[in-house]
C-alpha positions in Angstrom: 8.1 7.8 5.7 7.2 6.2 2.3 9.3 3.4 1.1 9.6 2.0 -2.4 10.0 -1.7 -3.0 12.7 -2.2 -5.7 11.3 -5.4 -7.3 7.9 -4.1 -8.1 8.1 -0.3 -7.3 5.2 -0.6 -4.8 5.1 2.4 -2.6 4.6 1.6 1.3 3.1 3.8 3.8 2.1 3.7 7.3 -0.3 6.0 9.1 1.6 9.0 10.7 0.5 7.9 14.2 2.6 4.5 14.0 6.3 4.1 13.6 6.8 4.2 9.7 10.1 2.1 9.5 8.7 -0.7 11.9 5.9 -2.9 10.7 3.1 -3.7 13.1 2.5 -7.3 14.1 -0.3 -7.7 11.6 1.9 -7.1 8.6 4.7 -8.9 6.6 8.2 -7.7 6.4 8.1 -6.6 2.9 9.5 -9.1 0.5 11.6 -10.6 3.1 13.8 -7.6 2.6 17.6 -8.4 2.1 18.7 -4.8 2.3 17.6 -1.2 2.8 19.4 1.6 1.0 19.5 5.0 2.9 21.3 8.3 3.3 23.4 8.9 6.2 21.0 11.1 8.1 18.7 10.5 11.1 16.9 8.2 11.7 18.9 5.9 9.4 22.4 6.7 10.9 23.6 8.3 14.1 26.7 10.6 14.1 27.3 9.6 17.9 26.5 5.9 17.5 29.1 3.0 17.2 29.9 2.7 13.3 27.2 5.5 12.9 24.4 3.0 13.7 21.0 4.5 14.9 18.5 2.4 17.0 16.5 2.0 13.7 19.6 0.6 11.8 20.5 -1.7 14.7 16.9 -3.0 14.7 17.0 -3.8 10.9 20.4 -5.5 11.4 18.8 -7.7 14.1 16.1 -8.6 11.6 18.6 -9.7 9.3 18.3 -6.9 7.0 21.7 -5.3 5.5 22.1 -1.7 5.5 23.4 -0.1 2.2 24.4 3.6 2.7 24.8 6.0 -0.2 28.0 8.4 -0.2 27.2 11.6 1.6 26.2 14.4 -0.7 25.3 11.9 -3.6 21.5 11.6 -3.6 21.7 10.4 -7.2 22.9 7.1 -5.8 19.3 6.6 -4.5 17.6 8.1 -7.6 14.5 6.0 -7.6 13.6 7.0 -4.0 14.5 10.6 -4.6 12.3 10.8 -7.7 9.4 9.2 -5.8 9.8 11.9 -3.1 9.7 14.6 -5.7 6.5 13.3 -7.1 4.9 12.8 -3.7 5.8 16.3 -2.7 4.5 17.8 -6.0 1.2 15.9 -5.8 0.4 15.9 -2.0 1.7 19.2 -0.6 1.1 21.9 -3.1 -1.3 23.0 -1.7 -1.1 21.2 1.7 -4.1 19.8 3.4 -5.7 22.1 6.0 -4.9 19.8 8.9 -3.0 16.7 9.6 -6.0 14.5 8.8 -6.6 16.1 5.4 -3.0 15.8 4.6 -2.9 12.1 5.6 -5.9 11.6 3.3 -3.8 13.3 0.4 -0.9 10.9 1.2 -3.2 7.8 1.3 -4.8 8.7 -2.1 -1.3 9.2 -3.6 -0.3 5.8 -2.5 -3.3 4.2 -3.9 -2.9 5.9 -7.2 0.8 5.3 -7.3 0.4 1.5 -6.6 -3.0 0.7 -8.4 -3.7 3.3 -11.2 -0.4 4.6 -12.4 1.6 2.4 -14.8 5.4 2.4 -14.5 7.7 2.3 -17.4 10.3 0.2 -15.4 7.5 -2.3 -14.9 6.5 -2.6 -18.6 3.8 -0.2 -18.1 2.1 -2.2 -15.4 1.1 -0.9 -12.1 3.0 -2.0 -8.9 -0.1 -3.8 -7.4 -0.2 -6.1 -10.7 3.2 -7.5 -9.9 3.4 -7.3 -6.0 3.0 -10.6 -3.9 3.1 -10.5 -0.2 6.1 -12.0 1.6 5.6 -15.4 3.1 7.7 -14.2 6.0 5.5 -12.9 8.8 6.8 -10.3 11.2 6.6 -11.5 14.7 9.1 -9.4 16.4 12.9 -10.1 17.0 13.9 -13.5 17.7 14.9 -14.1 21.3 
């Protein structure tokens, strides 16, 4: 599940074998996130959960990350993310890799190009890697 950082438009990706929405212990919580905007579908929301909260959204709340939900049926409210998915799909799945390892290689190459080689108009024609700085906030799990 790719994620786009709003302050520098950096694309984040985790290998398919790890949980994409939860950072591992050896990485930072990106930019000390204050909020995550999502749609109202799984895994971000749960139609049967209290206040439509999923396990993932509860975990984010426990980390101090606010949840911003777009209105159902209004993907334009998350246009930056939808546009990134369109580009990702066009460049990595047509044609698809022959197997999951080749497909992951295509995704990894796209993330590298998106972050280090492709200038972004919204960033003054700079690449996200030129503007990104790692968070000083290390992820060490939930506080007790």
